[in-house]
C-alpha atoms as one frame of an Amber mdcrd trajectory, in Angstrom:
protein
 -20.788 -71.390   5.978 -20.807 -70.757   1.758 -19.250 -67.282   2.087 -16.115
 -66.221   4.337 -15.348 -62.785   4.438 -11.692 -62.480   3.509 -11.054 -58.839
   3.312 -10.735 -56.864   6.822 -11.303 -53.117   6.607  -8.143 -51.327   7.808
  -9.215 -49.225  10.491  -5.756 -48.420  11.078  -4.940 -46.928   8.401  -8.513
 -45.101   6.212  -8.256 -44.260   3.023  -7.496 -40.497   3.058 -10.034 -38.205
   1.170  -9.313 -36.765  -2.253  -8.611 -32.852  -1.716 -12.076 -31.929  -4.832
 -13.591 -28.896  -4.507 -13.710 -25.170  -3.028 -10.374 -25.546   0.088  -8.298
 -27.597  -2.631  -8.917 -24.565  -5.481  -8.790 -21.939  -2.942  -5.429 -23.407
  -1.802  -3.827 -23.519  -5.246  -4.978 -20.254  -5.795  -3.329 -18.689  -2.714
   0.194 -20.611  -3.403   0.012 -19.187  -7.324  -1.006 -15.552  -5.475   1.861
 -16.302  -3.210   4.336 -17.398  -5.867   3.510 -13.935  -8.143   3.540 -12.307
  -5.412   7.097 -13.579  -4.402   8.516 -12.532  -7.898   7.130  -9.287  -7.833
   8.670  -8.664  -4.744  12.061  -9.804  -5.940  11.638  -7.648  -9.474  11.219
  -4.758  -7.280  14.379  -5.101  -4.983  16.191  -6.281  -8.707  15.158  -2.581
  -9.236  15.688  -0.423  -6.702  19.261  -1.736  -5.712  20.311  -3.667  -9.203
  21.350  -0.470 -10.406  23.858   0.690  -7.434  24.538  -2.868  -6.631  25.074
  -5.279  -9.704  25.331  -2.646 -13.213  26.524   0.689 -11.797  23.356   2.581
 -13.276  23.873   1.429 -16.611  20.697   2.468 -18.279  19.559  -0.284 -20.248
  19.391  -2.534 -17.278  17.503  -0.781 -15.247  15.462   0.104 -18.352  14.838
  -4.008 -18.840  14.559  -4.214 -14.519  11.208  -1.883 -14.991   9.758  -3.538
 -17.578  10.643  -6.660 -15.926   8.837  -6.030 -12.528   5.703  -4.226 -14.866
   5.399  -7.331 -16.523   5.951  -9.712 -12.799   3.652  -6.660 -11.484   1.012
  -7.568 -14.366   1.239 -11.539 -13.510   0.481 -10.600 -10.076  -2.644  -8.758
 -10.778  -3.971 -11.804 -13.124  -3.635 -13.983 -10.084  -5.284 -11.653  -7.607
  -8.334 -11.650  -9.614  -8.549 -15.228 -10.256  -8.010 -15.921  -6.757 -10.949
 -13.516  -6.037 -12.997 -15.249  -8.358 -12.141 -18.190  -6.493 -13.489 -16.699
  -3.466 -16.680 -18.090  -1.663 -19.526 -14.929  -2.079 -18.762 -14.220   1.815
 -15.171 -13.969   1.296 -15.428 -11.972  -1.808 -17.440  -9.100  -0.161 -15.050
  -9.188   2.682 -12.458  -8.820  -0.072 -13.507  -6.129  -2.079 -15.132  -3.932
   1.213 -11.752  -3.906   2.424 -10.009  -3.492  -0.940 -12.449   0.034  -1.263
 -12.062   0.994   2.073  -7.937   0.645   0.830  -8.480   2.485  -1.788  -9.896
   5.225  -0.313  -7.583   6.067   2.350  -4.795   5.486  -0.095  -6.356   8.394
  -1.761  -7.516  10.475   0.647  -4.300  10.374   2.318  -2.153  10.595  -0.210
  -2.781  13.411  -1.898  -2.901  15.629   1.403   0.561  14.260   1.910   1.973
  15.016  -1.115   0.603  18.595  -1.298   2.538  19.002   2.133   5.865  17.984
   0.985   5.535  19.827  -1.643   5.198  23.084   0.601   7.607  21.842   2.532
   5.276  21.453   5.505   6.967  18.097   6.893  10.077  18.097   8.271  11.005
  14.685   5.756  10.501  13.944   2.446   7.523  12.633   1.534   8.211   8.702
   0.075   5.791   6.819  -1.871   6.761   3.657   0.440   4.975   5.217   3.334
   1.450   5.312   1.877   2.506   1.603   0.949   2.598   0.524   4.385  -0.364
   2.702   5.514  -2.470   0.892   2.591  -0.602  -2.462   4.295  -2.417  -1.503
   7.647  -5.348  -0.910   6.026  -6.180  -3.663   3.817  -4.859  -6.040   6.484
  -7.168  -4.344   9.678 -10.580  -3.625   6.910 -10.202  -7.586   6.397  -9.818
  -8.830   9.532 -12.342  -6.082  10.577 -14.965  -7.915   8.022 -14.601 -11.183
   8.678 -14.255 -10.835  12.310 -17.862  -8.555  11.475 -19.645 -11.476   9.328
 -18.376 -14.267  11.404
């Protein structure tokens, strides 16, 4: 025998595939978007509760917190834009359809909600948080429906 194979394949520890391509980009984009979203939530909480808890309603600090919230919000918007551009065509369609439905529901429900509050038709004070919750539920349901519809 002139040639003897000295290396045997390692069947117990096969080489791991490198994470390139679509799934790796989406995973990175989701992590980036989650980081910006958490930062925005923290900045919003600081803007809301900071004047009461931390700086005794000092106007300068409150304005700084508002500026921070706006700046981090812009970062979150840009991260969302990058996430959507990295989705495949079908996922983009589902996402944008859900976004369109959400904006429509927010406008259609938000304006009458505000008018009813102005004329004291409701037994409670209107709060923007109610519309934000409605929009979050609408967006989630629209994404689930779109994913189910195109499966």
